[in-house]
TORMI-517487 format. One line per field, with one value per residue (C-alpha): residue in one letter; z, x, y; residue number from 0. Coordinates in Angstrom, 2 decimals, decimal comma. Layout:
aa <- c(a;...)
up <- c(Z;...)
east <- c(X;...)
north <- c(Y;...)
i <- c(NUM;...)
//
This chain:
aa <- c(m;a;a;t;v;l;r;r;l;i;a;p;r;c;r;s;m;q;t;a;c;c;a;d;v;h;g;l;s;p;l;h;t;k;s;s;g;q;q;q;p;p;f;e;s;k;f;r;t;t;v;e;a;l;r;e;t;v;n;a;n;e;s;e;t;l;s;n;r;k;l;f;s;r;l;r;p;d;e;k;t;i;e;k;l;d;m;l;g;l;g;n;a;k;t;g;r;f;e;r;k;r;w;f;r;y;d;e;p;p;v;k;l;p;q;i;v;f;f;a;g;a;q;t;a;a;s;f;p;h;e;s;l;p;e;v;g;f;v;g;r;s;n;v;g;k;s;t;l;v;n;q;l;c;g;s;v;a;a;r;i;s;e;r;p;g;l;t;q;q;i;n;f;y;t;a;g;s;d;l;h;l;v;d;m;p;g;y;g;f;a;y;a;k;d;a;a;t;q;s;w;v;p;l;i;e;s;y;i;r;q;r;k;s;l;r;r;v;m;i;l;l;d;a;r;h;g;i;k;i;n;d;r;e;f;m;a;l;l;d;s;t;g;t;k;y;q;i;i;l;t;k;c;d;l;v;h;r;i;d;l;a;k;q;h;m;l;i;a;q;q;t;a;r;s;q;n;c;i;p;r;i;m;m;v;s;s;r;n;r;a;g;l;n;d;l;r;k;e;i;l;h;i;c;s;l;g;q;k;y;l;a;l;h;k;k;k;e;a;i;a;q;a;e;y;f;e;q;l;k;t;f;n;e;t;s;r;a;v;r;r;r;r)
up <- c(7,20;8,36;10,19;7,10;4,97;7,48;7,59;3,83;4,07;6,70;5,93;3,97;0,34;-1,09;-4,72;-7,19;-8,16;-11,70;-10,47;-8,27;-11,11;-13,59;-11,12;-10,40;-14,06;-15,01;-12,00;-10,54;-6,89;-6,17;-2,95;-4,92;-7,86;-6,07;-5,13;-8,27;-7,55;-4,35;-4,64;-3,60;-0,86;-2,27;-0,91;-3,09;-6,22;-5,22;-6,47;-10,05;-10,95;-12,64;-16,01;-15,66;-14,87;-17,87;-20,25;-19,00;-19,72;-23,07;-26,17;-25,77;-29,37;-28,97;-25,48;-26,70;-28,89;-26,83;-24,01;-20,49;-20,87;-24,05;-22,43;-19,62;-22,07;-23,88;-20,78;-20,74;-17,25;-15,78;-16,43;-13,02;-11,37;-13,32;-12,33;-8,70;-8,98;-10,52;-7,82;-4,96;-6,66;-6,77;-9,35;-11,55;-14,38;-17,41;-19,04;-22,82;-25,10;-25,84;-22,38;-19,46;-15,78;-13,67;-11,70;-9,01;-6,67;-4,58;-1,10;0,85;4,44;6,67;8,76;11,89;14,08;17,62;17,87;18,54;21,58;21,89;24,00;24,04;22,17;21,94;21,03;22,25;22,33;26,13;26,05;24,02;25,85;27,15;24,47;25,34;22,07;18,41;16,51;12,90;11,84;9,20;7,47;4,20;2,68;4,42;3,56;1,99;4,32;7,19;10,01;7,86;7,02;10,68;11,52;8,68;9,54;13,00;12,44;14,80;14,93;17,47;15,02;14,20;10,50;8,53;4,94;5,89;5,68;8,92;11,52;13,05;14,76;17,09;17,05;18,13;19,54;19,28;20,97;19,25;22,06;23,91;20,78;18,85;18,49;15,37;15,19;13,26;12,49;11,25;7,49;5,57;2,89;2,98;6,18;7,70;10,74;12,06;11,04;14,63;14,96;11,73;12,65;15,96;14,04;12,64;15,72;16,82;13,75;13,54;17,19;16,80;13,74;15,27;18,88;18,67;18,86;18,88;15,46;13,11;9,90;8,53;6,09;3,58;2,16;-1,42;-3,30;-6,17;-8,44;-8,09;-7,25;-5,73;-5,26;-4,31;-0,59;-0,69;-2,28;0,32;3,19;1,70;1,45;5,14;6,06;3,93;5,68;9,07;7,91;8,67;6,87;5,05;2,69;0,14;0,42;-2,39;-1,07;-2,78;-5,39;-6,09;-7,82;-10,45;-13,47;-12,99;-15,98;-14,78;-11,27;-12,58;-14,47;-11,36;-9,42;-11,98;-12,01;-8,22;-8,11;-10,58;-8,72;-5,39;-6,74;-5,76;-2,12;0,21;2,98;0,88;1,02;-2,62;-2,07;-2,75;-0,99;-2,59;-0,60;-0,79;2,44;0,67;-0,48;1,93;-0,85;-0,13;3,63;4,34;2,64;4,64;7,90;7,14;6,32;9,65;11,58;9,94;10,62;14,32;14,41;15,15;12,19;14,21;16,67;14,16;10,92;12,12;10,25;7,65;5,08;4,61;4,22;1,82;-0,38;-0,64;-1,50;-4,18;-5,75;-6,01;-7,47;-10,21;-11,11;-11,59;-13,50;-15,88;-16,54;-17,07;-19,59;-21,55;-21,94;-22,56;-25,77;-26,80;-26,75;-28,70;-31,39;-31,79;-32,29)
east <- c(-11,77;-10,00;-13,09;-15,21;-12,82;-12,81;-16,61;-16,62;-14,07;-15,75;-19,43;-20,90;-21,63;-24,92;-24,02;-23,42;-19,96;-20,51;-21,09;-18,00;-15,79;-17,03;-16,50;-12,93;-12,05;-13,04;-11,25;-14,45;-15,19;-18,86;-18,38;-18,26;-20,56;-23,71;-22,13;-20,17;-20,30;-18,27;-14,53;-12,56;-9,93;-6,58;-4,61;-6,53;-4,90;-1,58;-2,72;-3,14;-6,02;-5,36;-6,43;-4,16;-1,22;-2,05;-2,22;1,05;2,79;1,20;1,51;-0,88;-2,10;-3,14;-4,58;-7,50;-8,85;-7,94;-9,97;-8,55;-8,00;-5,98;-4,03;-3,08;-2,11;0,25;2,17;5,76;6,70;10,12;12,50;14,12;10,71;10,01;13,42;12,62;9,25;10,86;13,50;10,99;8,41;5,69;2,92;1,57;3,85;2,37;4,85;4,65;4,91;8,58;9,56;10,60;10,12;13,04;14,57;15,91;14,63;16,03;16,56;16,65;17,85;14,80;14,22;12,24;10,25;9,21;5,78;3,08;0,81;-2,39;-1,51;-4,55;-7,72;-9,02;-12,55;-12,05;-9,07;-9,06;-8,32;-5,11;-2,26;0,74;3,33;6,32;7,54;7,72;4,54;3,81;0,17;-1,63;-4,70;-6,57;-9,90;-11,97;-10,97;-7,64;-5,76;-4,50;-4,94;-3,67;-0,52;0,11;-0,12;2,16;4,81;5,31;4,21;1,29;-2,49;-3,09;-4,97;-8,49;-9,23;-12,44;-13,66;-16,39;-15,28;-15,35;-14,28;-11,74;-13,91;-11,35;-7,67;-5,77;-2,26;0,05;3,43;6,34;8,69;9,80;10,82;7,81;4,04;2,09;-1,22;-4,19;-6,75;-10,35;-10,79;-12,42;-15,03;-17,79;-18,07;-20,54;-21,15;-23,86;-23,80;-23,34;-20,28;-18,67;-19,30;-17,50;-14,33;-14,14;-12,86;-10,93;-8,67;-8,27;-7,25;-4,75;-3,10;-2,93;-2,01;0,27;3,90;5,26;3,70;6,67;4,79;1,39;1,34;-1,52;-2,50;-3,81;-5,24;-2,82;-5,74;-7,38;-4,67;-5,58;-9,31;-11,21;-11,21;-7,47;-6,78;-8,91;-7,13;-3,74;-4,93;-5,84;-2,36;-0,80;-2,89;-1,63;1,98;2,03;4,57;3,03;4,04;2,17;1,97;0,44;-1,25;-2,60;0,18;-0,17;-3,51;-2,03;0,10;3,69;3,55;0,31;1,75;4,78;2,48;0,37;3,55;4,55;1,13;0,96;4,44;3,33;0,09;1,84;4,95;3,73;3,13;5,92;4,78;4,56;7,67;8,66;9,45;6,36;6,31;4,71;3,70;1,65;0,39;-0,57;2,93;4,70;6,63;7,96;7,47;11,20;11,57;8,66;10,11;13,43;11,60;9,75;12,96;14,71;11,70;11,90;15,74;16,12;18,31;21,49;19,73;18,01;19,98;23,58;24,48;21,74;23,52;26,38;24,03;21,86;24,86;25,86;22,29;21,99;25,31;24,17;20,82;22,33;24,85;22,04;20,01;22,91;23,25;19,51;19,39;22,35;20,79;17,16;15,42;14,72;18,41;19,33;16,73;18,14;21,60)
north <- c(20,70;17,52;16,28;16,87;14,83;11,99;11,88;11,48;8,72;6,59;7,17;4,23;5,01;3,79;3,56;0,78;-0,46;0,79;4,37;4,20;2,92;5,51;8,34;7,25;6,67;10,19;11,66;13,15;12,66;11,86;13,80;17,05;16,35;17,51;20,82;21,57;25,29;24,90;25,18;22,11;22,38;23,55;20,59;18,11;19,56;17,97;14,58;13,48;11,22;7,89;9,26;12,29;10,04;7,86;10,80;12,20;8,89;7,97;10,17;13,09;12,89;9,27;9,64;11,74;8,94;5,85;4,36;4,14;0,40;0,90;3,71;1,36;-1,39;1,02;1,94;0,80;-0,37;0,25;-2,64;-2,27;-2,63;-5,83;-7,23;-6,46;-8,20;-11,28;-11,31;-11,18;-13,41;-10,74;-10,77;-13,54;-14,63;-16,40;-18,72;-18,77;-21,77;-21,26;-20,12;-22,24;-21,72;-20,70;-23,50;-21,19;-18,51;-15,70;-17,11;-13,89;-14,26;-13,80;-10,70;-11,41;-9,07;-9,99;-11,57;-9,03;-9,01;-7,03;-4,03;-1,73;-0,86;2,70;3,73;7,29;9,63;9,53;5,79;6,09;4,32;6,21;7,05;4,89;3,31;4,39;3,59;2,66;2,94;0,88;2,29;1,75;0,89;-1,75;-5,31;-4,29;-6,64;-4,46;-6,97;-9,84;-7,91;-7,07;-10,78;-11,83;-9,28;-10,75;-14,35;-13,98;-14,32;-11,56;-9,32;-10,52;-10,95;-11,40;-11,39;-8,91;-5,25;-3,28;-5,87;-3,46;-0,85;0,70;1,62;-1,49;-1,20;-4,22;-4,29;-6,08;-7,06;-3,96;-2,05;-0,72;-0,62;-1,58;0,27;-1,14;1,59;1,17;1,05;3,86;3,38;0,77;-1,29;-3,74;-1,56;0,73;4,36;5,47;3,26;4,46;8,11;7,57;6,66;10,21;12,07;8,99;8,78;12,54;12,78;9,97;11,53;15,01;14,21;11,18;12,36;8,81;8,10;7,70;6,93;5,98;3,08;3,45;0,07;-0,05;-3,02;-3,65;-4,55;-1,13;1,40;4,76;5,31;8,45;7,64;7,03;10,42;12,15;10,44;11,35;14,95;14,81;13,56;16,30;18,93;17,69;17,27;13,53;11,34;8,38;5,59;3,47;-0,33;-2,37;-5,51;-8,65;-8,46;-12,19;-11,47;-9,12;-9,94;-8,81;-6,41;-4,82;-4,60;-2,73;-0,34;0,23;0,96;3,57;5,26;5,50;7,00;9,68;10,40;10,98;12,75;16,23;15,35;16,45;14,09;10,90;8,72;8,02;4,34;2,20;-1,18;-4,24;-7,32;-10,49;-11,99;-15,21;-16,21;-13,83;-12,12;-8,65;-8,95;-8,88;-5,51;-4,13;-5,46;-3,76;-0,52;-0,60;-1,30;1,65;3,89;3,04;3,31;-0,40;-1,34;-1,86;-4,14;-6,44;-6,04;-6,12;-9,34;-9,21;-7,00;-9,45;-12,42;-10,42;-9,52;-13,19;-14,27;-11,58;-12,57;-16,19;-15,14;-12,94;-15,64;-18,17;-15,59;-15,00;-18,74;-19,03;-16,18;-17,52;-20,97;-19,99;-21,02;-17,46;-16,60;-19,74;-18,92;-15,42;-16,88)
i <- c(0;1;2;3;4;5;6;7;8;9;10;11;12;13;14;15;16;17;18;19;20;21;22;23;24;25;26;27;28;29;30;31;32;33;34;35;36;37;38;39;40;41;42;43;44;45;46;47;48;49;50;51;52;53;54;55;56;57;58;59;60;61;62;63;64;65;66;67;68;69;70;71;72;73;74;75;76;77;78;79;80;81;82;83;84;85;86;87;88;89;90;91;92;93;94;95;96;97;98;99;100;101;102;103;104;105;106;107;108;109;110;111;112;113;114;115;116;117;118;119;120;121;122;123;124;125;126;127;128;129;130;131;132;133;134;135;136;137;138;139;140;141;142;143;144;145;146;147;148;149;150;151;152;153;154;155;156;157;158;159;160;161;162;163;164;165;166;167;168;169;170;171;172;173;174;175;176;177;178;179;180;181;182;183;184;185;186;187;188;189;190;191;192;193;194;195;196;197;198;199;200;201;202;203;204;205;206;207;208;209;210;211;212;213;214;215;216;217;218;219;220;221;222;223;224;225;226;227;228;229;230;231;232;233;234;235;236;237;238;239;240;241;242;243;244;245;246;247;248;249;250;251;252;253;254;255;256;257;258;259;260;261;262;263;264;265;266;267;268;269;270;271;272;273;274;275;276;277;278;279;280;281;282;283;284;285;286;287;288;289;290;291;292;293;294;295;296;297;298;299;300;301;302;303;304;305;306;307;308;309;310;311;312;313;314;315;316;317;318;319;320;321;322;323;324;325;326;327;328;329;330;331;332;333;334;335;336;337;338;339;340;341;342)
//
């Protein structure tokens, strides 16, 4: 079953973008449309589609007559999520005519990871390196920004990057000092690679997920503009079937408006709520302006039990920086034009 799901994930799909979007909007997987009489695997029912999550949030009476775009526009994002986005500088923010830009920012004390060095590359399960350090794996659709994120986390250029999907065609192991390994896996979905090469990734990824005891967590990268797609749901179902812990990371958050980003965050949390192996905390990052990377670095350090070594003095500095930020935010809100007009 797991190998079948992986073949569907990695095999190139010869369909137009319009067909893919329509299939995802209606919550129907093109992988099962041809054989509608066959029963889907039971573990796929754990996940809600985007439309199901929308209809659960918006009034049910209105959802039957509204389009998906209008349903999304009527979502009310969580205020705490918006405050977090503003604090970290994630998402685009359009300044209105009667609003003014903030003259301050949250200067979070930096969290640094050791620079990564290419350790090993595996094209077969027999070439996996010896398990010596805790590992954190990064996986996602092709061209979602896996290799770029690995480089930005450690301030390195060891991982090769390209605008063409499918550059990573093997499992690459990068060592960060002598403390942990970051693992960059091939992307699933469309890729500029030969069919024989993409089919060879099927047993490779499955063997790594099933056999690797040093794998602490799999980070699934999602494009913040698109959310969870069909391939993503199928890969999450595979991880659930193997009992592997995984966590969602939203990338390219600088390309999405902050309100839409908060709504996408809420929808993804609802879609993955039923999974027992999905970590509830959803990370949001932007490799372009490096926002949210500190939170992800701290998460990785805690996963690998390295918090005491790298974050011993960070909590005190972080508390001081947050106190200064909220004090400036209070002053800003009290002197804004919108507040003066209300008075």
